[in-house]
Every structure is written in C-alpha cells, then in structure tokens.
C-alpha positions as CSV (number, residue, x, y, z in Angstrom):
1,M,17.0,49.1,23.7
2,W,15.4,51.9,21.5
3,F,17.3,50.9,18.5
4,R,16.1,47.3,18.4
5,I,12.4,48.2,18.3
6,F,10.3,49.8,15.7
7,I,9.8,53.5,16.0
8,L,6.7,55.0,14.9
9,L,6.9,58.3,13.1
10,V,4.0,60.5,12.0
11,M,5.2,61.8,8.7
12,K,3.0,64.0,6.6
13,G,-0.1,62.7,8.3
14,L,1.0,59.0,7.9
15,K,2.3,56.6,10.5
16,M,5.5,55.0,9.4
17,A,7.4,52.2,11.2
18,I,11.2,52.5,11.1
19,P,12.8,49.1,11.1
20,A,15.2,48.2,13.9
21,R,18.7,50.0,13.9
22,D,22.0,49.4,15.5
23,G,23.6,51.7,18.1
24,D,25.0,53.9,15.4
25,G,21.6,54.3,13.8
26,Y,22.2,51.9,10.7
27,L,19.5,49.5,9.7
28,L,20.0,46.0,11.1
29,D,18.6,44.6,7.8
30,M,19.6,46.6,4.8
31,S,16.7,45.0,2.8
32,N,14.3,47.1,4.9
33,W,15.4,50.3,3.3
34,S,13.3,52.5,1.1
35,E,13.4,56.2,0.3
36,E,10.6,56.9,2.8
37,I,12.5,54.8,5.5
38,G,15.7,56.8,4.8
39,R,13.9,60.1,5.0
40,A,12.0,59.1,8.2
41,M,15.3,58.0,9.9
42,A,16.9,61.3,9.2
43,E,13.8,63.2,10.5
44,V,13.8,61.1,13.7
45,D,17.5,61.7,14.1
46,G,17.0,65.5,13.5
47,Y,19.1,65.4,10.4
48,E,18.0,67.6,7.5
49,L,18.2,66.1,4.0
50,N,17.8,68.6,1.3
51,E,17.6,67.6,-2.4
52,K,21.2,67.9,-3.1
53,K,22.1,65.6,-0.2
54,W,19.4,63.2,-1.4
55,E,20.8,63.2,-5.0
56,Q,24.2,62.0,-3.4
57,I,22.6,59.4,-1.3
58,M,21.0,57.9,-4.4
59,K,24.3,58.1,-6.4
60,A,26.0,56.3,-3.5
61,R,23.3,53.5,-3.7
62,E,23.9,53.3,-7.4
63,Y,27.6,53.0,-6.7
64,F,27.1,50.3,-4.1
65,E,24.7,48.3,-6.3
66,E,27.2,48.4,-9.2
67,F,30.3,47.7,-7.2
68,G,29.2,45.9,-4.1
69,T,31.0,48.2,-1.8
70,V,30.6,51.7,-0.2
71,P,33.0,54.1,-2.0
72,P,35.7,56.0,-0.2
73,I,35.1,59.7,-0.3
74,R,37.7,60.4,-3.1
75,K,36.0,57.9,-5.4
76,F,32.6,59.1,-4.5
77,A,33.4,62.7,-5.2
78,K,34.7,61.7,-8.6
79,Y,31.8,59.4,-9.2
80,V,29.3,62.3,-8.6
81,G,31.5,64.7,-10.5
82,E,32.2,67.2,-7.6
83,D,35.2,68.4,-5.8
84,Q,35.7,66.4,-2.5
85,K,35.9,69.8,-0.6
86,E,32.4,70.6,-1.9
87,V,31.0,67.3,-0.7
88,F,32.4,67.9,2.8
89,E,31.0,71.4,2.8
90,L,27.5,70.2,1.9
91,W,27.5,67.6,4.6
92,M,29.4,69.6,7.2
93,T,30.9,66.4,8.4
94,G,32.4,63.1,7.1
95,P,29.9,62.7,4.3
96,M,30.0,58.9,3.9
97,K,28.6,58.2,7.4
98,P,25.2,60.0,6.9
99,I,25.1,59.0,3.2
100,T,25.4,55.3,4.0
101,K,23.2,55.5,7.1
102,Y,20.2,57.2,5.4
103,G,20.8,55.4,2.2
104,G,20.5,52.0,3.8
105,M,24.0,50.9,3.1
106,P,26.7,49.3,5.4
107,K,28.8,51.4,7.6
108,P,31.9,52.9,5.7
109,T,35.4,51.8,6.6
110,G,38.4,53.9,6.5
111,C,38.5,57.7,6.1
112,V,34.9,58.9,5.8
C-alpha cells in the first residue's frame, strides 16, 4: 500500500523520504515528524501551506506538547487569539484535520 512505504520527494533540489503514513495521511510514528516532513507531506498531498497556516500548525504543536492532547477548534481559536470563523476561513475546511496531519499530531476527535 502506498501509505506504508517511504515516498521520495524532490523538494528544492533535495530528495526527502516521507515516513510511512496511514490511510488518512497521518504519520504512523509521530516521532518521525519534523517541519520539513510536514511541509513535504502537504506538498505530496497537493495542499498549500502558507505562513499563516504554518504558524497555526506550530501553535497547535505547542498546545499538544503542553497539554498532551489535540485542542478542539474552540479552544484552539482562543489559544491563538483568533475568531473561530477566521480559522475556518483560512483553512476552508475543518481546520484541525490538516493542522494535526501536517503538524505530526494524532487525529482529532469530535468536531474538527
């Protein structure tokens, strides 16, 4: 299966191996995550991460490291000091799924 093998990506002239992912695109081993891996995963998936999105990914990682859980969207919006509607508009989807996927965190539960 494609998600259980390493995918090579040529990124800015460098070859990068993307660690194995599950059927939803999340890393099988979260300890394999790095900024470069997260950006490469998004590129392979055809998902554009601008600097604002990347800032939110890093804030979600900060929250996860502090509290040991992925925040629900309401708590996350408050944590980053933004209106929940603005967070949804930026991501144009349930924001916690791409935030956690490309941030190397577990899949969110509940309303995302």
